[in-house]
C-alpha positions as CSV (number, residue, x, y, z in Angstrom):
1,M,8.4,-0.2,27.7
2,P,6.0,1.3,30.3
3,H,3.0,-0.7,31.4
4,H,-0.2,0.2,29.6
5,R,-1.7,1.6,32.8
6,D,1.0,4.3,32.8
7,L,0.2,5.4,29.2
8,T,-2.6,7.3,27.6
9,D,-4.7,5.7,24.9
10,Q,-3.0,7.9,22.3
11,A,0.5,6.9,23.5
12,I,-0.3,3.2,23.3
13,L,-1.9,3.5,19.8
14,L,0.9,5.5,18.4
15,A,3.5,3.1,19.8
16,L,1.8,0.2,18.2
17,F,1.7,2.0,14.8
18,E,5.3,3.0,15.1
19,A,6.3,-0.6,15.8
20,A,4.4,-1.8,12.7
21,L,6.0,0.9,10.6
22,S,9.5,0.1,11.7
23,A,9.0,-3.5,10.6
24,A,7.9,-2.3,7.2
25,L,11.1,-0.4,6.3
26,P,13.7,-1.9,3.9
27,D,16.7,-0.6,5.9
28,G,19.1,-3.5,6.8
29,R,17.0,-6.1,5.1
30,F,19.0,-6.6,1.9
31,E,22.3,-7.7,3.5
32,A,21.1,-11.3,4.1
33,A,19.6,-11.7,0.6
34,L,22.1,-10.3,-1.9
35,P,22.6,-12.3,-5.1
36,D,26.1,-13.1,-6.5
37,P,27.7,-10.3,-8.4
38,P,27.4,-10.7,-12.2
39,Q,30.2,-10.5,-14.8
40,G,28.5,-7.5,-16.3
41,R,26.5,-4.5,-14.9
42,V,24.1,-4.4,-12.0
43,I,21.1,-2.4,-13.2
44,V,18.6,-1.4,-10.5
45,L,15.1,-0.6,-11.6
46,G,12.1,-0.1,-9.5
47,A,8.8,1.6,-8.7
48,G,6.5,2.3,-5.8
49,K,6.0,4.4,-2.8
50,G,9.0,2.7,-1.2
51,A,11.2,2.5,-4.3
52,A,13.6,5.3,-3.3
53,R,14.2,4.1,0.2
54,M,14.6,0.5,-1.2
55,A,17.2,1.9,-3.7
56,A,19.1,3.6,-0.9
57,A,19.1,0.5,1.2
58,F,20.2,-1.7,-1.7
59,E,23.0,0.6,-2.5
60,A,24.3,0.5,1.0
61,A,24.1,-3.3,1.2
62,W,25.6,-3.9,-2.2
63,T,28.6,-1.6,-1.9
64,G,29.0,-2.5,1.8
65,A,29.6,-6.1,0.6
66,G,32.5,-4.8,-1.5
67,H,30.8,-4.9,-4.9
68,A,31.1,-2.3,-7.7
69,P,28.5,0.4,-7.5
70,P,25.1,-0.3,-9.3
71,E,23.4,1.9,-11.8
72,G,19.7,2.4,-12.6
73,L,16.5,4.3,-12.2
74,V,13.5,4.0,-9.8
75,V,10.2,6.0,-9.8
76,T,8.4,7.0,-6.7
77,R,5.5,9.2,-5.6
78,Y,5.9,12.9,-5.4
79,G,7.4,13.8,-2.0
80,H,8.8,10.2,-1.4
81,R,12.3,10.9,-2.7
82,E,15.3,9.5,-0.7
83,P,18.9,10.5,-1.2
84,T,20.9,7.9,-3.3
85,R,24.4,7.8,-4.6
86,F,24.3,5.7,-7.8
87,I,20.6,5.0,-8.6
88,E,18.6,7.8,-10.1
89,V,15.3,8.6,-8.4
90,V,12.4,10.4,-10.2
91,E,9.0,11.2,-8.9
92,A,5.5,10.9,-10.5
93,A,1.8,11.1,-9.6
94,H,-0.1,8.6,-7.5
95,P,-2.9,7.3,-7.5
96,V,-3.8,8.8,-10.9
97,P,-0.9,8.5,-13.5
98,D,0.7,11.6,-15.0
99,A,3.2,12.4,-17.8
100,A,6.2,12.1,-15.4
101,G,5.2,8.5,-14.7
102,L,4.8,7.8,-18.4
103,L,8.3,9.1,-19.1
104,A,9.8,7.2,-16.2
105,S,8.2,4.0,-17.4
106,E,9.5,4.5,-20.9
107,R,13.0,4.9,-19.5
108,I,12.7,1.9,-17.2
109,L,11.5,-0.3,-20.0
110,A,14.4,0.9,-22.3
111,K,17.0,0.2,-19.6
112,A,15.5,-3.3,-19.2
113,R,15.8,-3.9,-22.9
114,E,19.4,-2.8,-22.9
115,A,20.5,-5.4,-20.4
116,G,22.7,-8.2,-21.8
117,P,23.2,-11.8,-20.8
118,D,26.1,-11.0,-18.4
119,D,24.1,-8.3,-16.6
120,L,22.0,-8.5,-13.5
121,V,18.7,-6.6,-13.3
122,V,17.6,-5.9,-9.8
123,F,13.9,-4.9,-9.6
124,L,12.6,-3.1,-6.5
125,M,8.8,-3.2,-6.1
126,S,6.5,-1.7,-3.6
127,G,2.9,-0.6,-3.4
128,G,1.9,2.2,-5.7
129,A,3.9,1.0,-8.6
130,S,0.8,0.4,-10.8
131,A,0.0,4.1,-11.0
132,L,3.7,5.2,-11.1
133,M,4.7,3.0,-14.1
134,A,1.9,4.2,-16.4
135,L,3.1,3.0,-19.8
136,P,0.1,2.3,-21.9
137,A,-0.2,-0.7,-24.2
138,A,0.0,-0.1,-27.9
139,G,-3.2,1.6,-29.1
140,L,-3.9,3.2,-25.7
141,T,-3.1,6.7,-24.4
142,L,-2.2,8.0,-20.9
143,E,-5.6,9.7,-20.9
144,D,-7.3,6.3,-21.3
145,K,-5.4,5.0,-18.3
146,Q,-6.2,8.1,-16.2
147,R,-9.9,7.9,-17.0
148,L,-10.2,4.2,-16.2
149,N,-8.0,4.6,-13.0
150,K,-10.2,7.4,-11.7
151,A,-13.3,5.4,-12.4
152,L,-11.9,2.3,-10.7
153,L,-10.9,4.3,-7.6
154,K,-14.4,5.6,-7.2
155,S,-16.1,2.3,-8.0
156,G,-15.4,0.5,-4.8
157,A,-13.6,-2.3,-6.7
158,P,-11.1,-4.2,-4.6
159,I,-7.4,-3.7,-5.2
160,G,-6.9,-7.1,-6.8
161,A,-9.6,-6.4,-9.4
162,M,-8.1,-2.9,-10.1
163,N,-4.7,-4.5,-10.7
164,R,-6.1,-7.1,-13.1
165,V,-7.4,-4.2,-15.2
166,R,-4.2,-2.2,-14.9
167,K,-2.2,-5.2,-16.3
168,S,-4.3,-5.3,-19.4
169,L,-3.8,-1.6,-20.0
170,S,0.0,-1.7,-19.5
171,A,3.1,-2.3,-21.7
172,I,5.2,-3.0,-18.6
173,K,3.1,-4.9,-16.0
174,G,2.0,-8.5,-15.8
175,G,5.5,-9.9,-16.5
176,R,6.2,-7.6,-19.5
177,L,9.2,-6.0,-17.9
178,A,10.8,-9.4,-17.2
179,A,10.2,-10.3,-20.9
180,A,12.0,-7.1,-21.9
181,A,15.0,-7.8,-19.7
182,A,15.6,-11.3,-21.0
183,P,18.2,-12.9,-21.3
184,A,19.7,-10.9,-18.4
185,K,19.5,-12.5,-14.9
186,M,16.9,-10.9,-12.7
187,I,16.0,-10.7,-9.0
188,T,13.0,-8.9,-7.6
189,Y,12.8,-7.5,-4.1
190,L,9.3,-6.8,-2.8
191,I,7.5,-4.9,-0.1
192,S,4.0,-6.3,-0.1
193,D,0.9,-4.1,0.2
194,V,-1.6,-6.7,-1.0
195,P,-3.7,-9.4,0.8
196,G,-1.9,-12.7,0.8
197,D,1.4,-11.2,-0.5
198,D,0.7,-12.4,-4.1
199,P,3.8,-11.1,-5.9
200,G,1.8,-10.8,-9.1
201,A,-0.5,-8.3,-7.5
202,I,2.2,-6.1,-6.0
203,G,2.5,-3.2,-8.4
204,S,0.7,-5.4,-10.9
205,G,3.7,-7.7,-11.2
206,P,6.0,-6.3,-13.9
207,T,8.5,-9.1,-13.4
208,I,6.0,-11.9,-12.6
209,P,5.2,-13.9,-15.8
210,E,1.6,-14.7,-16.2
211,A,-1.0,-15.3,-19.0
212,S,-2.8,-12.3,-20.4
213,D,-6.3,-11.7,-19.0
214,A,-8.0,-9.1,-21.2
215,E,-11.4,-10.7,-21.0
216,G,-11.3,-10.9,-17.2
217,A,-10.3,-7.2,-17.1
218,L,-13.2,-6.2,-19.4
219,A,-15.6,-8.2,-17.2
220,I,-14.4,-6.3,-14.1
221,L,-15.0,-3.0,-15.8
222,A,-18.5,-4.1,-16.9
223,E,-19.3,-5.3,-13.3
224,Y,-18.5,-1.9,-11.9
225,G,-20.3,0.0,-14.6
226,I,-17.2,1.4,-16.3
227,A,-17.7,1.8,-20.0
228,V,-14.9,1.3,-22.6
229,D,-15.2,1.9,-26.3
230,D,-14.2,-0.6,-29.0
231,R,-10.8,0.9,-29.5
232,V,-9.8,0.4,-25.9
233,A,-11.2,-3.1,-25.7
234,A,-9.4,-4.1,-28.9
235,A,-6.1,-2.7,-27.5
236,M,-6.5,-4.6,-24.3
237,R,-7.2,-7.9,-26.2
238,A,-4.1,-7.3,-28.4
239,N,-1.8,-6.7,-25.4
240,V,-0.4,-10.2,-25.2
241,V,2.7,-10.7,-23.1
242,A,5.6,-12.9,-24.2
243,A,7.0,-15.3,-21.6
244,G,9.8,-14.0,-19.4
245,A,11.9,-15.8,-16.8
246,G,11.4,-13.3,-14.0
247,G,14.0,-14.8,-11.6
248,P,13.9,-15.3,-7.8
249,L,11.7,-13.2,-5.5
250,V,12.6,-11.9,-2.1
251,M,10.0,-10.5,0.3
252,L,11.6,-7.7,2.4
253,A,8.5,-6.7,4.3
254,T,4.9,-7.8,4.5
255,P,1.7,-6.8,6.3
256,K,2.1,-9.8,8.6
257,M,5.6,-8.7,9.6
258,A,4.1,-5.3,10.6
259,L,1.3,-6.9,12.6
260,D,3.7,-9.3,14.3
261,A,5.9,-6.3,15.4
262,A,2.8,-4.5,16.7
263,A,1.7,-7.6,18.6
264,E,5.2,-7.9,20.2
265,K,5.0,-4.2,21.2
266,A,1.6,-4.9,22.8
267,R,3.0,-7.7,24.9
268,E,5.8,-5.4,26.1
269,M,3.0,-3.1,27.4
270,D,1.2,-6.1,29.1
271,L,-1.6,-6.1,26.5
272,R,-2.9,-9.2,25.0
273,P,-2.7,-9.0,21.2
274,L,-5.4,-10.6,18.9
275,V,-4.4,-10.5,15.3
276,L,-7.4,-10.9,13.0
277,G,-5.4,-11.1,9.8
278,D,-3.5,-9.1,7.3
279,A,-6.0,-9.3,4.4
280,L,-9.3,-7.8,5.7
281,E,-11.2,-6.3,2.7
282,G,-14.6,-4.8,2.1
283,E,-16.4,-1.5,2.4
284,A,-14.7,0.5,5.1
285,R,-18.0,1.1,6.9
286,D,-18.9,-2.5,6.9
287,V,-15.5,-3.6,8.2
288,A,-15.8,-1.0,11.0
289,R,-19.2,-2.4,12.1
290,V,-17.8,-5.9,12.3
291,L,-14.6,-5.0,14.2
292,G,-16.6,-2.7,16.5
293,A,-18.8,-5.6,17.4
294,I,-15.8,-7.8,18.1
295,A,-14.3,-5.1,20.3
296,A,-17.5,-4.5,22.2
297,Y,-18.0,-8.2,22.8
298,A,-14.4,-8.5,24.1
299,K,-15.0,-5.6,26.5
300,A,-18.3,-7.1,27.8
301,H,-17.4,-10.8,27.9
302,G,-13.6,-11.3,27.6
303,E,-13.9,-13.1,24.3
304,P,-12.4,-13.7,21.8
305,V,-9.7,-11.9,23.9
306,A,-9.8,-10.5,27.4
307,A,-8.9,-7.0,28.3
308,P,-6.5,-5.4,28.5
309,A,-6.0,-6.2,24.9
310,V,-5.4,-4.9,21.4
311,I,-7.2,-6.2,18.3
312,L,-4.9,-5.8,15.3
313,S,-5.7,-6.1,11.6
314,G,-4.4,-5.2,8.2
315,G,-5.6,-5.3,4.6
316,E,-7.1,-2.6,2.3
317,T,-10.7,-1.6,2.7
318,T,-12.6,0.3,0.0
319,V,-14.7,3.4,-0.1
320,T,-17.6,3.9,-2.5
321,V,-17.6,7.7,-2.7
322,R,-21.1,9.3,-2.3
323,G,-20.3,12.7,-0.8
324,N,-17.8,15.4,-1.5
325,G,-15.8,15.5,1.7
326,R,-12.1,14.8,2.3
327,G,-10.6,11.7,3.6
328,G,-9.2,8.3,2.8
329,R,-10.3,4.8,3.7
330,N,-8.7,4.9,7.1
331,A,-10.5,8.0,8.2
332,E,-13.7,6.6,6.8
333,F,-13.2,3.3,8.7
334,L,-12.3,5.0,12.0
335,L,-15.3,7.4,11.9
336,A,-17.6,4.5,11.1
337,L,-16.0,2.5,14.0
338,A,-16.6,5.4,16.5
339,L,-20.3,5.6,15.5
340,A,-20.6,1.8,15.8
341,L,-19.1,1.8,19.3
342,G,-21.1,4.8,20.4
343,S,-18.6,6.1,23.0
344,Q,-18.2,2.7,24.6
345,E,-16.0,3.1,27.6
346,G,-12.6,1.5,27.6
347,I,-12.2,1.3,23.8
348,A,-9.9,3.4,21.6
349,A,-8.6,2.9,18.1
350,I,-6.2,3.9,15.4
351,A,-6.2,3.4,11.7
352,C,-3.4,4.4,9.4
353,D,-1.9,3.7,6.0
354,T,1.7,2.6,6.3
355,D,2.7,4.7,3.3
356,G,2.0,7.9,5.3
357,I,-0.8,9.1,3.1
358,D,-4.5,8.2,3.7
359,G,-6.0,8.6,0.2
360,S,-4.8,11.9,-1.1
361,E,-4.6,13.9,2.1
362,D,-1.6,14.9,4.2
363,N,-2.4,12.5,7.1
364,T,-1.6,8.8,7.4
365,G,-4.8,8.2,9.4
366,A,-6.4,9.1,12.7
367,W,-7.1,7.9,16.2
368,F,-9.8,8.3,18.8
369,E,-10.5,7.6,22.5
370,P,-13.9,6.9,24.1
371,S,-14.7,10.6,24.6
372,L,-14.6,11.3,20.9
373,L,-18.3,11.6,20.1
374,A,-19.0,13.6,23.2
375,S,-16.2,16.0,22.3
376,A,-17.7,16.3,18.8
377,R,-21.2,17.0,20.1
378,A,-19.8,19.7,22.4
379,I,-18.6,21.7,19.5
380,G,-21.6,21.0,17.2
381,L,-20.1,18.3,15.0
382,D,-22.5,15.7,13.6
383,A,-20.4,12.5,13.2
384,A,-23.0,10.7,11.1
385,A,-23.3,13.7,8.7
386,Y,-19.5,13.8,8.2
387,L,-19.5,10.0,7.5
388,A,-22.4,10.4,5.0
389,N,-20.3,13.1,3.2
390,N,-17.2,10.9,3.2
391,D,-15.5,13.6,5.3
392,G,-13.5,11.7,7.9
393,Y,-10.5,14.0,7.4
394,G,-12.6,17.1,8.2
395,F,-14.1,15.4,11.3
396,F,-10.8,14.2,12.8
397,A,-8.9,17.4,11.8
398,T,-11.4,19.5,13.7
399,L,-11.0,17.4,16.8
400,D,-7.1,17.3,16.4
401,R,-7.1,13.5,16.1
402,L,-5.2,13.2,12.8
403,V,-2.0,11.2,12.6
404,I,0.5,12.9,10.4
405,T,3.9,11.3,9.7
406,G,4.7,12.6,6.2
407,P,5.7,10.0,3.5
408,T,7.2,6.9,5.2
409,R,8.8,5.6,1.9
410,T,7.4,2.1,2.5
411,N,3.9,0.6,2.2
412,V,2.6,-2.6,3.7
413,N,-1.1,-1.5,3.4
414,D,-3.3,-0.4,6.2
415,F,-2.8,-0.8,10.0
416,R,-5.7,-0.9,12.4
417,A,-5.5,-1.4,16.2
418,I,-8.4,-1.3,18.6
419,L,-7.4,-1.0,22.3
420,V,-9.7,-2.6,24.8
421,R,-9.0,-1.7,28.5
């Protein structure tokens, strides 16, 4: 790998992101973690932005080991399809559920219920599954789930809180799929997109048995000012899950693995990596101010890391929407970071969602170098006004600083790198 002095800021930042992304893919990761073949069928079920790629990788590993082909069904986000030989792939909407996700969820639950004691149910789970497996609990409608999901997405609630609500609204999450598949054997493979890699939080844990938590979910809705009528509240309280075994869990990829890969890439370029953690949360603008202060201090004083260095972090920030602009949390974070740094020399940054989609736009994120704000002023762009309007996408698109990969078919949450030279 070339030395950092021989590379532009953009080249370094993109190399770090590509290293992180490569570590998040499921390809080649099943071979060392395959279960014993059952006497009966192998039924592969799954959901998430990475579900199709996981299905293709599992097929390759399973048949490559000489076993009979599997069968099954996975649901992924529109545009995230991957060619498979034996496992059916369907697409549905994310982040707001649609009828395609409802139908896919009904079919997945039915296939789980059909499994017998000699069968093996393989569940493939990655981020995005909560919205994609939108099967309402008895007494609720898809419109109920859509309304509450939209309200949660705009509320600024952290992902863990959103998932607690989603479990109480679902006929399939919070261990309910595991209960449906019993007494079949089950194994779950996960690509984590949640802080701390809690398996019960990834896709709201369809195969992770846990106690029902309707009162906690209702308290979260109340805390964020989201009203529910008596019918919805009663349905949530009645949605009690029966115990299910769940089976072993295998983590294929995690945010930490992605950050570790980026840190190794940094060392190859003679940069000192400082990993702040894989679970940073909070309002995107607030996180940007804190990380900007750390980067500026490192540039001025050589602490907590001396230049040339890269400050790495993961985790999912939130955005409380106040304007009507375009852009996801990574564009929001990056624009706030640029304003916090104020064109500080020697500091550049990138922020991307590892699923390839920042919010609902066509970019995975954006990047900037120290001349960003000067370049904006030169063409009449007011960075602060764009931030106030939640229009990070529009700002970085105008300056040709978007990062566009298309769907990556994986998801280990957000990736942020601040380069200090």
